[in-house]
matplotlib code that plots the C-alpha trace (Angstrom):
import matplotlib.pyplot as plt

x = [-0.1, 1.5, 1.8, -0.1, 3.1, 3.8, 0.0, 0.3, 3.8, 2.1, -0.7, 1.7, 2.8, 6.6, 7.2, 5.9, 7.9, 6.2, 9.0, 12.0, 14.1, 12.8, 13.4, 17.0, 17.6, 16.3, 18.5, 21.6, 21.8, 21.3, 17.8, 19.3, 20.1, 16.3, 15.2, 17.1, 15.7, 12.4, 13.2, 14.3, 11.0, 11.0, 7.6, 5.6, 3.9, 4.0, 3.5, 3.1, 6.6, 6.4, 9.9, 9.6, 8.3, 11.3, 13.8, 12.5, 12.8, 16.3, 17.6, 16.1, 17.5, 21.0, 20.3, 21.1, 24.1, 25.0, 25.3, 23.3, 20.4, 19.7, 20.1, 17.5, 15.1, 15.9, 15.2, 11.8, 11.2, 12.0, 9.8, 6.9, 7.4, 7.7, 4.4, 2.8, 4.0, 2.6, -0.7, -0.9, 0.1, -2.7, -5.4, -4.3, -4.7, -8.0, -9.2, -7.9, -9.8, -12.9, -12.3, -11.9, -15.1, -17.0, -15.7, -16.6, -20.2, -20.6, -19.3, -21.6, -24.5, -23.5, -23.3, -26.7, -25.4, -27.4, -30.8, -31.3, -33.5, -35.9, -36.7, -37.2, -39.9, -41.5, -41.6, -43.1, -45.7, -46.8, -46.9, -49.1, -51.4, -52.0, -52.7, -55.1, -57.0, -57.0, -58.3, -61.0, -62.0, -62.5, -64.8, -67.9, -67.5, -67.2, -70.2, -72.4, -73.4, -74.7, -77.6, -78.4, -78.7, -75.1, -73.5, -73.0, -71.9, -69.5, -67.9, -67.2, -65.7, -63.7, -62.5, -61.4, -59.5, -57.7, -56.5, -55.5, -53.4, -52.0, -51.2, -49.4, -47.5, -46.3, -45.6, -43.4, -41.6, -41.1, -39.5, -37.0, -36.3, -33.5, -31.8, -28.5, -28.3, -24.8, -23.7]
y = [0.1, 3.3, 6.3, 9.4, 11.4, 8.8, 9.1, 12.9, 12.6, 10.6, 13.0, 16.1, 17.6, 17.3, 20.9, 21.1, 20.3, 19.4, 20.3, 22.7, 19.5, 18.8, 22.2, 22.0, 18.7, 20.3, 23.2, 21.2, 23.2, 22.7, 23.2, 26.0, 27.9, 27.4, 28.5, 31.7, 32.2, 31.9, 34.8, 36.7, 36.3, 33.1, 32.2, 29.4, 27.9, 24.9, 21.8, 23.8, 25.0, 25.6, 24.9, 26.9, 30.0, 29.5, 29.0, 32.3, 34.1, 32.6, 33.9, 37.3, 37.6, 35.9, 33.0, 29.3, 27.5, 27.1, 23.6, 20.6, 21.1, 24.7, 23.6, 21.1, 23.6, 26.1, 23.1, 22.5, 26.2, 26.1, 23.0, 24.8, 27.8, 25.4, 23.8, 27.0, 28.1, 24.7, 25.5, 28.9, 27.5, 25.1, 27.6, 29.9, 27.0, 26.2, 30.0, 30.0, 26.7, 28.3, 31.6, 29.5, 27.5, 30.8, 32.2, 29.0, 29.1, 32.8, 31.7, 29.0, 31.2, 33.7, 31.2, 30.1, 26.8, 27.4, 29.1, 31.5, 30.4, 33.1, 32.3, 28.7, 29.6, 32.0, 29.3, 26.7, 29.2, 30.0, 26.3, 25.5, 28.8, 27.6, 24.2, 25.0, 27.1, 24.2, 21.7, 23.9, 24.7, 20.8, 20.4, 21.5, 19.3, 16.4, 17.7, 18.3, 14.8, 14.2, 16.3, 19.6, 17.8, 16.3, 18.9, 21.3, 18.6, 16.9, 20.4, 21.1, 17.7, 17.8, 21.4, 20.3, 17.1, 19.2, 21.7, 18.8, 17.3, 20.6, 21.4, 18.3, 19.0, 22.4, 20.8, 18.2, 21.0, 22.7, 19.5, 19.0, 22.7, 22.5, 19.5, 19.8, 17.7, 16.4, 15.8]
z = [0.0, -1.0, 1.3, 1.0, -0.1, -2.6, -4.0, -4.0, -6.1, -8.6, -9.3, -9.2, -12.5, -13.1, -12.9, -9.4, -6.4, -3.2, -0.7, -0.5, -0.6, -4.0, -5.2, -3.8, -5.7, -8.9, -8.7, -7.4, -4.2, -0.4, 1.2, 3.3, 0.1, -1.0, 2.3, 1.9, -1.6, -0.1, 2.2, -0.7, -2.4, -4.3, -5.8, -4.5, -1.5, 0.5, -1.6, -4.8, -5.7, -9.6, -10.7, -13.9, -12.0, -9.4, -12.5, -14.0, -10.7, -10.1, -13.5, -13.1, -9.6, -10.2, -8.1, -8.4, -9.9, -13.5, -14.8, -15.7, -13.1, -14.2, -17.7, -17.3, -16.0, -18.7, -21.2, -19.4, -20.0, -23.7, -24.0, -22.4, -24.7, -27.7, -26.7, -26.3, -29.8, -31.3, -29.5, -31.1, -34.4, -34.0, -33.0, -35.8, -38.5, -37.0, -37.4, -40.9, -41.6, -40.2, -42.2, -45.4, -44.8, -44.4, -47.4, -49.4, -47.9, -49.0, -52.6, -52.9, -51.7, -54.1, -57.1, -56.2, -54.7, -51.4, -50.7, -48.0, -45.2, -45.4, -49.1, -48.3, -45.4, -47.7, -50.5, -47.8, -46.7, -50.1, -50.9, -48.0, -48.6, -52.4, -51.7, -48.9, -51.5, -54.0, -51.5, -50.3, -53.8, -54.4, -51.4, -53.1, -56.1, -53.6, -51.4, -54.4, -55.2, -51.5, -51.4, -49.5, -46.1, -46.1, -48.3, -45.6, -43.1, -45.6, -46.6, -43.0, -42.6, -45.6, -44.8, -41.1, -42.7, -45.2, -42.6, -40.3, -43.0, -43.8, -40.3, -39.8, -42.9, -41.4, -38.1, -40.1, -41.8, -38.5, -36.9, -39.7, -39.8, -37.4, -39.0, -40.9, -44.0, -44.7, -48.1]

ax = plt.figure().add_subplot(projection="3d")
ax.plot(x, y, z, "-o")
ax.set_aspect("equal")
plt.show()
């Protein structure tokens, strides 16, 4: 069974030191030296000693030894700077790709490859209105053969059924309105 300190070391990022002793090991100096740095304003707090911040502070303030340990910290700094630059390049490329996509969609729209949403909505509204008129004109023709008593009831029933069908079609169009169609 692992102790708590071993568990917390396993979960701690590599650039974070848990103790002043760990800081001293990283910089190749004694714990008393690091304690002096702490009094001089070294950044960090108990259990959270950021070696990168300390290295930057040490370079600015002329602290620490030259040699392999300091070179290692400098290498870590360079690595993080390179990673940050790479991340910026990735974000820049993603932004450029999005801008190209927007430009392509605008070109397709201008060439008539796409139809504006309000034009589609206007067409659907006109289509449903026109069909409602046509269906309602057919009702008297169907009702005419049933005599005066049934004609009025049949006319109302057929109009109600036509309205129901057209309303259901309108509801269906509203449901698919938000869907994106992939090519």
